N, C-alpha and C positions, 0 to 999 in steps of 0.2 A: 308654284307660281308659273304662269305661262309667259310666253314671250310675245312681244308685239310683232305682228307680221305685215302690217300695212305700210303704206308710203309715209315716211316721216315728214314730207312736205305738206301733207294735208292734215290740218288740226282735227283731231277726233273728239271723242266724248268719253268721260269716265262716269259710269253708271254705278251708284252706290246702292246695292240691293239686287238680288238675283231672282226675285219673285216675278209674277206675271206683269206687274207694273214695269219693272226693269226690262223684262223681255220685250215689251211693246216699244220701249225706247230703242233697244238694240235693233229690232227689225226696221223701225222707221229710218234710222240712220244707215244701218248696214245695207239696206236695199238701194241706197243712193251712193254706195261705195265709200261711205265715211267710216273710218275705223272706230271701234268701240271696245273699251276695256271695262270689264265687269268686276267690281269689288264686292264680294259676297259679305253680307252683314246679317247673318242668321242661318237658318236651316235650309232655306230654299236654294235650288240649283237650276231652276228652269232656264234662266238667262245664260247660265254657264254652258248649257247644252245647245244653244243656238249656233247655227252655222255661220251667223254673222258676227259672233263674238271673236275678237282678234287677240284678246289678252284676258287673263284671269288671275285673281289673287283674293286673299281674305283680308278683311279689315280688322287688324289686331289692335292691341293696346288696352291697358287697364283703366285709363282715364280718357276723357274727351280730348285733353291736350295731346296725349300720346297718339290717339287715333288721327287727329289732325296732322300731327307730325308724320305719321305713317303715310298719309296721302301726299304730303310734300316729298317725302323720300321716294315714293312710287314714281312721281313725275320725274324726279332727277335720275332715278335708276333706269327708266325705260324711255326717256325722251318724250314725255307727255306734256312738256311745257306748252302753254297756250291752249290746251284742251279745255273742253266745257264740262263742268260738273253737273250731274243729274242726280240729286238725292231723291229717293223714292218712298221714304217713310218720314213720319214726324221726327223720329229719332235722328235720322241722318240729315234731315233739313235743319234741325236744331244745331247739330254739329257744325254744319257749314256756316250757318248764320252767326254763331258765336265766335267762329274762327276765320271770318272773311279776310281780316287784315293779313293774317299769315298765309292763307290759301291764295290770296289775290296775286302773289308773286309768281304762281305757277298756273292758275286756272282762271277761266271766266265762269259766270254764274247764271243759273236759270231760276234761282230762288232769291228772296229779298234778304236784307240784313236783319239783325235781331230786333231793331227798333220797330220794324213792321211785323216780323215773325211772331213776336210775343203776343200780339192780339189774337192770333189763332192758337198759339201754344197753351195759353192759360184761359180757360173758359170764363173765369171771373173777369178778366180784362175784356173779353169779347162781349160779355153781358153789359158791362159799363159802357163800352164803345157803342153798341147798338142803341142803348138807352139815350146816350148823348146825341146820336144821329137821328133819333126818332124812328128807327126801324123796328117793326113788330118782331117779337121773339116770344118763345115760351115763357110763361111766368116762372120766376126763379127765386128761391129763398136760400139763405145761409143760416145754419143753426150751430150752436155750440154743443148741444147735447141731444141724445135721442129723444128725451122727453120734450125738449123745445121743438124738435123737428115735427113731432106728431101734432103740435098745436098750430102749425103754420098754414098748410094748404086748406082751402075751403072747397076744393073740388078734386076728385080722384078720377082716374089713376094718375100717379106721379112716379118719378123715378129718383133714385139716389145715384149720383155719378161723381167720379173724381174730376176736379177742375183741371188737372194736368193729364193730357193724353198719354196713354200707355204706362201710367204708374201702376195700374193693376191690369191683369189680363182680361178681366170682365169690364165691359164698357159701362153698364148700368144695372141697377136692381129695381125691378118694378114693385110698386106698392099700391094696393087697391083700397086701403083703409088706414086710419090713424094707427091702429095696432100693428099692421104689417109695416108701415113706414117706420115706426119706432124700432122694430126688430131689424129691418133692413139697415137703417142708419147705424144702429149699434154694431151690427156685423161689419159694415163697411169701415167703421171707425177703428176696428182692430187691424185694418190694413193700411189706412191712410189717416193722417192727422185730421180731426173733425173740421178744422178751419179750411181744409182743402176739399171738402165735400159740398156739392150743390144738390138742392132738391128742386126738381124741375117738372112742370106739368108735361104730361104726354099729349102731344097734339093728336087729335082724333083724325082717323082716316087711314085708308090703305095705300097700296103702292101707287095708285093713280094720283095720289096727292103728294108724292115725294118727287121733288123737282130739283134740278141743279143747273148751274151756269159754270161752264169751263172757259177759261180765257188765257191768252198771252197778253200781258199789259206792259206798257212803258209809261212810268210816272202817272199811273192811274188811268191811262187811256187804253182801251182795248184795241189791239192790232189784229186779233183773230178771236173768234168766240163761237160757242155752241151752247144750246139749251137742250136739256134732256129730262126725260121722266125716268126715275129709278124705280121701275115698276116692281121689281122683286129684289130682296136682299136677305142676307144671312147674318145674324138671326132676324126673324121677321119683325120683332118688336124694336130692337136696338141694333139696327144693321151696322156691322163693322165692315161689311163688304157687299157691294151690289152684285147680284147674280144675273139680272136682266135689265137692260137699259135701252131706251129708244129716243132718237132725236125728235123734238116737238117744237111747235111755235107757241111760245108763251112770253109775250112782250113784257108783262109785268115782272117776270123773273129777271129778264135782262135789265130792265130799268132799275130795279132795286139793287141788283148785284153791282151794276156799274156805278151807282151812287156810292155804295160801300167802298169799292175799289178806288174811286176817285178821291174820296176822303182820305184813304190810306196812302194815296200816291203810290200805289202798288206797282212794282216792276217784277216781271217773271211769270211763271206758270201758276195758276190758281184754280181751285174749284170752290164755289160757294153753294152750300146746300140749304134747301128750304123745304118746308112742308106746308101745304095749304090746309087750314083747319076745316074739316068736313062739316062742322056745325055752323061756322061763321063765314067761311070763304076767305078768311084773312090769311095772307101769305106770311109765314113766320121764318125768320132766319134761324138755322140750326147750327151751322158749322162753317168754318173756312179752312180749306186744306191748301197751304201755300207751297205746292210742289206738284209733280205729276200725280194724278189720282187713279183710282182703280180701273175705270172704264175709258181712259183717255185714248186708247187705240180705236174707239168708235169714231173719233175725229178723223183718223186716217181714211177709213172707209167712207165717211160722209163728206170728205173733201177738205178737212182742216187738219193738217199733219203737225200736231203741236210740238213734238220733239224737234223736228227739223226746223220749224219756224223759231222755236226758242233758241236753238243753236245759232241761227242767223242773227237774231237780236243780240245774243251774248257776244258774238264776234264783231259786232258793229256793221253787219251787212244789212242790206235792205230786206224787209220781210215781205215775201210775195203775197199779193192779195188772195184771199180764199173765202169761200162761203159754204156753210154746212147745208147739206141736203136733209130735208125733213123725211122722217119715216124710216131711217136706217136703224138697225138693231144690233145690239151687242149682248153676248151671253157667255157665261163661264159654265160649261156643261157639267163639270164635276160637282159644282155646288148648286147650280140652278135646278137640276133634276131632283135631287133629294129634297131640297127646300120646297119645290113646287108640289111634289107628291105629298109631303106633309101638310101643306096648306089645302090641297084638294081633299084629303081625308078629313081634315078638320072643318071642311065646309067653307073656308075663307077664300078659295080660289075655284072658279068654274073650270072644269076640264076642257070644255070647248074653247074658252078664252085662252087657256094655256096653249092648246094646239094651234090656234090662230096666230099666236104670237110668234110662231116659227116661220110665218110667211114673210115675204118681202126681202129687200137687201139686208144682209147681216154680216157680222164678223165675229169670229170666235176669239175669246180672250187668250187662249193658249195654242190651240191647234192651227197650223197653217200648212198648206200643201208644199210650199217652197222651203219649209223649215219644220219638218215633222217631229224631230227628236224630242223637243220639249213636251209636246202632246203625248208622246209615248211614255215619257218618264213621269208625267204628272200624277197618275193614280197611285203608283207605289210610293211616290214622294209624300203625297197627302196622308197615306196610311202611316208612314213613318213619323210624320210631324205630329199627328194626333196621338200616336202611341207614346212618343216622348213627352208630350204635354201631360198625358194621363199619369205617367210615371213621376214626373216632377210634382204634379198635384198631390199624389199620395205621399211622396217623401217630404213635402214641405208643410204638411198639416201641422198646425200648432206653432209655426214659426212666429217671429216677432213682427210688429207692424212695419209698414213700408215707409221709409223716409222719402220725401218728395224729390230732392235733388240727387238721387242716386245716379252715379255717373253713367252706368251702362244700362239702367232700366231693365234688369232681368225680370223674368216673370215673377209676380208676387204670389204668395201662398193664397190661392183664390178659389177655394172649394165652393160647393153649393151653399146658398144662404139657408138659414135654419127653417124658413117657411116654404112649403111646397110651392113651386112655380116661380120662385124668386131667382133662380139661377139662369143666367143667360150665357150660352156658349160663346166663347171668343172665336171670331173668324178672321182676325187681323192677319194671322199667318197663313190663312188659306187662300 
């Protein structure tokens, strides 16, 4: 455990998670002279290696209650009372949301309470919410058995996905026929209770149809916002991590997202993801991420510094006015290059278009000239994470199904599906 080195008179931030999302928060605040303590929650160490990190520790505890108590103890032991919490994953955002009463004695927040968080946490709740609000979304079905599942969709492709984020290490399994759907559902049901599986249409279209709205809101009203096209992602079908993103002007995306957030009376940082159906042109709601999201550092380059603005709001300070520049680009080189090469070889990405995407103002997800060590450490770190995941997958083959409310959400036994092409590589830790 490291020691706090900054001025105790200046409230800092506690970032839960040391991956590239946490790294972007550290740099945003650290460059402004704001102290940042990084609590590692997983294998990543990128944010730990930043020159702007002033304190380091691990998030221990066998239960969520113990983990929340650990955060309280951390504040008491190192004088972090009054600091702002920045969870960077669904797991840590859920931890903070469910324990806000206890944590509020020491910290201020950038994420909402559980009453709001649950809409994003459980996709079944999100589907019902969008239907009530009249927001377009992918068609979704719930089945009790694999045989029932195969009878439901009247159009393919579809996917089978857990309703609860991060219950399995695979985000979804694609099916292109009733037979494949039956096999995919049966396999997924060995990992997750069938009542917690969704069957959802795959919205047609490529990266140019993947859009997102990022914002800092107070009681549903946006104080700062940005609209972006998530042009490339990993994996290509069910992206758990964007690899190339650019700011765009899409008024409909903003209008629909703000309608959603106003209804939720959302306060904090949030990303709302959409995809425009290539066949119909209809914009469909895919997901809500109630925390800092993967590409949020694009905002810093485009003129909307979300972590700094969120800290201002959490501390009751005025939020400076800001506006995002159009045409600014963000990429994560270590994942975008292999993803793009694979798509070029498959004929789904034009090589010329890929090269042109490197033009114009841009920001790297990890490398920074003023903070080079995280970039230097990224490649061997990724190799280590992939290797550990492979070993866990081999060792866990044949384990029991996964209960939904498992306290720590460890990786599920999630090997390849029995039909070729059904496996989707998990990129959440990358």
